[in-house]
C-alpha positions as CSV (number, residue, x, y, z in Angstrom):
1,M,36.9,-37.6,-2.2
2,R,34.4,-37.4,-5.1
3,E,34.9,-33.7,-5.5
4,R,38.7,-34.1,-5.7
5,V,38.3,-36.7,-8.5
6,K,35.9,-34.3,-10.4
7,Y,38.5,-31.5,-10.0
8,A,41.3,-33.7,-11.1
9,L,39.4,-34.8,-14.2
10,A,38.7,-31.1,-15.1
11,G,42.4,-30.5,-14.7
12,A,43.3,-33.5,-16.8
13,A,40.9,-32.2,-19.6
14,A,42.7,-28.8,-19.4
15,G,46.1,-30.5,-19.6
16,L,45.0,-32.6,-22.5
17,A,43.7,-29.5,-24.4
18,N,47.0,-27.7,-23.8
19,G,49.0,-30.8,-24.8
20,F,47.1,-31.4,-28.0
21,F,46.4,-27.9,-29.1
22,G,49.1,-25.9,-27.5
23,G,46.5,-24.0,-25.4
24,G,42.9,-23.9,-24.6
25,G,43.0,-25.4,-21.1
26,G,41.6,-22.2,-19.6
27,S,38.5,-22.4,-21.8
28,L,37.7,-25.7,-20.1
29,L,38.8,-24.6,-16.6
30,V,36.8,-21.3,-16.3
31,P,33.4,-23.0,-16.5
32,A,34.6,-25.9,-14.4
33,L,35.8,-23.5,-11.7
34,V,32.5,-21.5,-11.8
35,R,30.3,-24.6,-11.7
36,G,32.4,-27.1,-9.8
37,C,34.1,-24.9,-7.3
38,N,31.4,-22.2,-7.1
39,L,34.0,-19.5,-7.8
40,E,32.8,-16.0,-8.8
41,E,33.7,-15.6,-12.5
42,R,36.4,-13.0,-12.1
43,R,38.1,-15.3,-9.6
44,A,37.7,-18.3,-12.0
45,F,39.4,-16.4,-14.8
46,A,42.3,-15.5,-12.6
47,T,42.5,-19.0,-11.1
48,S,42.5,-20.7,-14.5
49,V,45.6,-18.6,-15.4
50,A,47.4,-19.9,-12.3
51,V,46.5,-23.5,-13.3
52,V,47.2,-23.2,-17.0
53,L,50.7,-21.7,-16.5
54,P,52.3,-24.9,-15.2
55,L,50.4,-26.9,-17.8
56,C,51.8,-24.8,-20.6
57,V,55.3,-25.0,-19.1
58,L,55.0,-28.8,-18.9
59,S,53.7,-29.1,-22.5
60,A,56.4,-26.8,-23.8
61,G,59.1,-28.8,-22.1
62,I,57.8,-32.0,-23.7
63,Y,57.6,-30.3,-27.1
64,L,61.2,-29.0,-26.6
65,L,62.5,-32.5,-25.6
66,R,60.9,-34.1,-28.6
67,G,62.2,-31.5,-31.0
68,G,58.8,-29.9,-31.8
69,L,59.5,-26.4,-30.3
70,E,61.1,-23.7,-32.3
71,L,62.4,-21.2,-29.6
72,S,63.6,-18.6,-32.1
73,A,60.1,-18.4,-33.7
74,A,58.4,-18.3,-30.2
75,L,60.5,-15.4,-28.8
76,P,58.7,-12.5,-30.4
77,Y,55.4,-14.0,-29.4
78,L,56.7,-14.5,-25.9
79,I,57.7,-10.9,-25.6
80,G,54.4,-9.6,-26.9
81,G,52.5,-12.1,-24.8
82,A,54.3,-11.1,-21.7
83,A,53.4,-7.4,-22.4
84,G,49.8,-8.4,-23.1
85,G,49.6,-10.5,-20.0
86,W,50.9,-7.7,-17.8
87,L,48.4,-5.2,-19.3
88,G,45.5,-7.7,-19.0
89,G,46.4,-8.4,-15.4
90,K,46.5,-4.7,-14.6
91,W,43.2,-3.9,-16.4
92,F,41.5,-7.1,-15.2
93,Q,40.0,-5.6,-12.0
94,G,38.5,-2.6,-13.8
95,V,36.6,-4.6,-16.4
96,K,33.0,-5.5,-15.6
97,V,32.4,-9.3,-15.4
98,S,29.7,-9.1,-18.1
99,W,32.4,-7.7,-20.5
100,L,34.9,-10.4,-19.4
101,R,32.2,-13.0,-20.1
102,R,31.5,-11.5,-23.6
103,G,35.1,-11.3,-24.5
104,F,35.7,-14.9,-23.4
105,G,32.8,-16.0,-25.5
106,L,34.0,-14.1,-28.5
107,L,37.4,-15.6,-28.1
108,L,36.0,-19.1,-28.0
109,I,33.9,-18.4,-31.1
110,F,36.8,-16.9,-33.0
111,G,39.1,-19.8,-32.1
112,G,36.4,-22.3,-33.1
113,L,35.9,-20.6,-36.5
114,R,39.6,-20.3,-37.2
115,C,40.0,-24.0,-36.6
116,A,37.0,-25.0,-38.6
117,L,37.8,-22.9,-41.7
């Protein structure tokens, strides 16, 4: 029971990040899945994508209902993002975990710097 509460809280934090910032839930979930669920890192990256997808759909739906979503502006990013997601998923198994970890860390640093400056 205690474990489920811990997992639900990690999921809630990821959902909050997605709701507030329009993304970022995966950056919270990957470490939680590695430490809390003892998943191997590659599996944690893939699992976080499966968890974040419905969170993003839910957040986008709320933004749409409240008038905060501009679909015409999002479309080119959606097309490019789908292509990038497909490529990333295809290449994922061939990349060493150490490089995935480095790339993830650099992405977090880049995002933090962009928000701070």
